[in-house]
C-alpha positions in Angstrom: -4.0 3.0 -61.5 -5.6 1.3 -58.8 -3.6 1.8 -55.7 -5.7 -0.8 -53.4 -5.5 -4.5 -53.0 -7.1 -6.4 -56.1 -8.5 -9.2 -53.9 -12.4 -8.6 -53.7 -13.5 -6.4 -50.8 -10.0 -5.6 -49.7 -9.5 -2.0 -49.5 -5.8 -2.1 -47.9 -3.0 -0.4 -50.0 -0.9 -2.6 -52.2 2.5 -3.6 -51.3 3.1 -5.9 -54.2 2.6 -4.0 -57.6 3.4 -7.3 -59.4 0.5 -9.0 -57.7 -1.5 -5.9 -56.9 -2.0 -7.3 -53.5 -1.7 -5.7 -49.9 0.8 -7.0 -47.4 -1.6 -9.6 -45.9 -2.8 -11.0 -49.2 0.8 -11.2 -50.5 1.9 -12.9 -47.3 -0.8 -15.6 -47.9 0.3 -16.0 -51.5 4.0 -16.5 -50.6 3.1 -19.2 -48.0 1.3 -21.0 -50.8 -2.1 -20.6 -48.9 -5.3 -19.8 -51.1 -6.2 -16.2 -50.9 -8.9 -15.6 -48.3 -10.8 -12.5 -46.6 -8.8 -10.7 -43.8 -10.3 -11.2 -40.4 -11.6 -7.6 -39.1 -10.3 -6.6 -35.9 -12.5 -7.4 -32.8 -13.2 -4.6 -30.5 -15.6 -5.9 -28.0 -16.1 -9.4 -26.4 -18.1 -11.9 -28.7 -19.8 -13.6 -25.7 -23.4 -12.6 -26.0 -24.3 -10.0 -23.7 -20.7 -8.9 -22.8 -19.6 -5.5 -24.3 -16.2 -5.5 -22.3 -13.3 -4.6 -24.5 -11.8 -7.4 -26.5 -8.5 -8.8 -25.2 -7.5 -11.8 -26.9 -9.1 -15.0 -28.6 -12.3 -13.2 -29.3 -13.0 -12.4 -25.7 -12.4 -9.8 -23.0 -9.9 -10.5 -20.5 -12.5 -12.0 -17.8 -14.0 -14.6 -20.4 -10.5 -15.3 -22.0 -9.3 -16.3 -18.4 -12.3 -18.2 -17.7 -12.0 -20.2 -21.0 -8.5 -21.2 -19.9 -9.4 -22.3 -16.3 -12.4 -24.2 -16.9 -13.1 -24.7 -20.8 -16.2 -22.7 -20.7 -16.7 -18.9 -21.0 -20.1 -19.3 -19.1 -19.1 -21.3 -16.2 -19.7 -20.2 -12.6 -21.2 -16.8 -12.1 -21.4 -13.7 -14.7 -18.6 -11.7 -14.9 -18.4 -8.5 -12.3 -20.6 -5.8 -13.8 -19.8 -2.1 -13.2 -22.5 0.4 -11.8 -21.2 3.9 -12.7 -22.6 6.2 -9.8 -23.9 3.3 -7.6 -22.7 2.6 -4.0 -22.2 -0.7 -2.2 -25.1 -2.7 -1.5 -23.8 -3.4 2.1 -26.3 -1.5 4.5 -24.2 1.3 6.0 -21.2 1.0 3.5 -21.9 3.9 1.2 -18.7 3.2 -0.8 -18.6 3.6 -4.5 -19.7 0.4 -6.3 -16.9 -1.7 -7.6 -18.4 -5.1 -8.8 -21.3 -7.6 -8.2 -23.1 -5.2 -6.1 -20.1 -4.5 -3.6 -17.3 -1.9 -3.3 -13.9 -2.9 -3.8 -13.5 -4.0 0.1 -16.5 -6.1 0.3 -16.1 -7.7 -3.2 -12.4 -8.4 -2.1 -13.8 -10.3 1.0 -16.3 -12.1 -1.1 -13.3 -13.5 -3.1 -11.1 -14.3 -0.4 -13.4 -15.4 2.4 -16.8 -16.0 0.7 -18.8 -13.7 2.9 -18.6 -9.6 2.5 -19.3 -9.1 6.2 -16.4 -11.7 7.3 -13.7 -10.1 9.5 -13.8 -6.7 11.2 -15.9 -3.8 9.5 -14.4 -1.9 6.9 -12.9 1.4 7.7 -14.3 4.3 5.7 -12.5 6.1 3.2 -11.9 9.8 3.1 -10.6 12.0 0.6 -10.1 15.0 3.0 -7.0 14.0 5.5 -8.7 16.5 8.0 -11.7 14.4 8.2 -10.0 11.3 8.4 -7.7 12.7 11.4 -11.0 13.6 13.3 -12.5 10.3 12.7 -9.3 7.9 13.1 -8.3 9.3 16.5 -9.3 8.6 19.9 -8.0 9.5 23.6 -6.1 6.8 25.4 -4.7 8.0 28.7 -2.7 11.2 28.0 -2.3 10.4 24.4 -4.3 11.0 21.2 -3.9 7.3 19.5 -4.2 6.8 15.9 -7.0 4.1 15.0 -6.5 4.0 11.1 -4.0 1.9 9.2 -0.7 1.2 11.2 2.6 0.0 9.6 4.3 -3.2 11.1 6.6 -1.2 13.1 3.4 0.8 14.8 3.4 4.3 13.1 0.3 5.2 11.7 -0.4 6.4 8.1 -2.6 8.8 6.8 -3.2 9.8 3.0 -2.8 13.3 1.8 -3.1 14.6 -1.8 -2.8 10.9 -2.9 0.5 10.4 -1.0 0.6 8.2 2.3 2.5 9.7 5.0 3.3 9.1 8.8 0.1 10.0 10.8 2.3 11.7 13.6 4.2 13.8 11.0 0.8 15.0 9.5 -0.2 15.9 13.2 2.8 18.0 13.7 2.6 19.7 10.4 -1.1 20.6 11.2 -0.2 22.3 14.4 3.3 23.8 13.7 3.7 23.8 9.9 5.9 22.2 7.5 8.9 20.1 8.8 12.1 21.3 8.1 14.4 19.5 5.9 16.3 16.5 7.1 14.5 16.7 10.7 12.2 13.7 12.3 9.4 14.2 14.5 10.1 12.5 17.6 7.5 11.0 20.3 8.1 12.2 23.8 5.8 9.5 25.1 7.1 6.7 23.0 4.0 5.8 21.8 4.3 5.5 18.0 0.6 5.5 17.5 0.3 8.7 19.2 -0.6 12.0 17.2 -1.0 14.4 20.0 0.9 17.5 18.9 1.9 18.3 22.5 3.5 14.9 22.7 5.7 15.6 19.4 8.7 17.6 18.8 11.1 17.9 16.1 14.8 16.1 16.2 17.8 15.4 14.3 18.3 11.8 13.1 20.8 11.3 15.9 18.4 12.8 18.6 15.8 10.8 17.3 17.7 7.6 17.5 18.9 8.5 21.0 15.5 9.0 22.5 14.5 5.3 22.4 12.5 3.2 24.8 13.7 -0.4 25.7 10.0 -1.5 26.2 9.3 -4.2 23.5 12.8 -4.0 22.1 13.9 -7.6 21.4 17.5 -6.5 20.4 18.5 -5.3 24.2 20.0 -8.1 26.1 18.6 -6.9 29.5 14.9 -5.1 30.4 17.3 -1.8 30.5 19.1 0.1 27.7 22.8 0.0 27.6 23.2 -2.5 30.4 24.4 -5.9 29.7 25.9 -9.0 31.7 29.6 -9.3 31.7 30.8 -12.3 33.7 29.5 -11.6 37.3 29.3 -8.1 37.0 27.1 -5.6 34.9 28.7 -3.4 32.1 27.4 0.0 30.8 27.9 1.1 27.4 26.2 4.2 26.1 26.1 6.0 22.5 26.2 4.6 18.8 29.8 3.5 19.3 29.0 1.8 22.6 31.4 4.0 24.7 32.4 2.2 27.9 31.0 3.8 31.0 31.8 1.2 33.8 31.2 -2.3 35.5 28.9 -2.4 38.4 28.3 -5.0 41.1 24.5 -4.8 41.0 21.9 -4.5 38.2 20.5 -1.5 40.0 23.7 0.2 40.2 24.1 -0.3 36.3 20.7 0.9 35.6 21.1 4.3 37.4 24.6 4.7 35.8 23.1 4.0 32.3 20.2 6.5 33.0 22.8 9.3 34.0 25.3 8.6 31.2 22.3 8.9 28.7 21.3 12.2 30.3 24.6 13.5 30.2 25.2 12.8 26.6 21.8 13.6 25.0 19.9 15.6 27.7 16.3 15.8 26.8 16.8 13.1 24.2 17.9 10.5 26.8 15.1 7.9 26.3 14.7 5.1 28.6 
């Protein structure tokens, strides 16, 4: 007994033994439609010259999107083409080719700004964190400053084994070994971009919070930590709970009292 569909040219297994039809042709019959050949699956884009994988509607994702936006799959410019093993056409770039002659960075600039050379030069990419550390640090006074990517809070970041970590933590580990669990790496210079090992030390969360600098901190009511106006006098409070130290007639007296209170409580992690 034949186990495939009875429709000419269809080799799908039968679903309805009564009609000797496959599931697709049986569905056509149940809907009252005349039996017709099944459409073969499309594996690549049907646009001439495009061999990108099929997405939907007979087109790859790029041509399908273009058809929706413009009504013409050939509108604008040809789709981005990949060139395996090639590099960016921008002189001196050297990054792997991504599309239309550019690396991913310069291609993004063309899309956003219309010019691959707009904005500041792209930073080189490094697979070795030691190469990145050597290329993205420079002396600044007594500090060694990270010139690579910075977070919004001023801390640098570096990629190691595919994971992005703080650059000052990487600097401490390369000089001293793994950071103990639960410990922070504290800046004694209060420069968050600094990656000089001599300016870094381990600290508990409490010590790290205590060793702050007032400079640039909008949350402080006055230019000096722990000092605030109270009527016609100056009040000093120190610690996470804001422990009262005293009232002072002048700002200078309050400043000195706040500094001494922090030293008495936090020692080397008194901050400023």
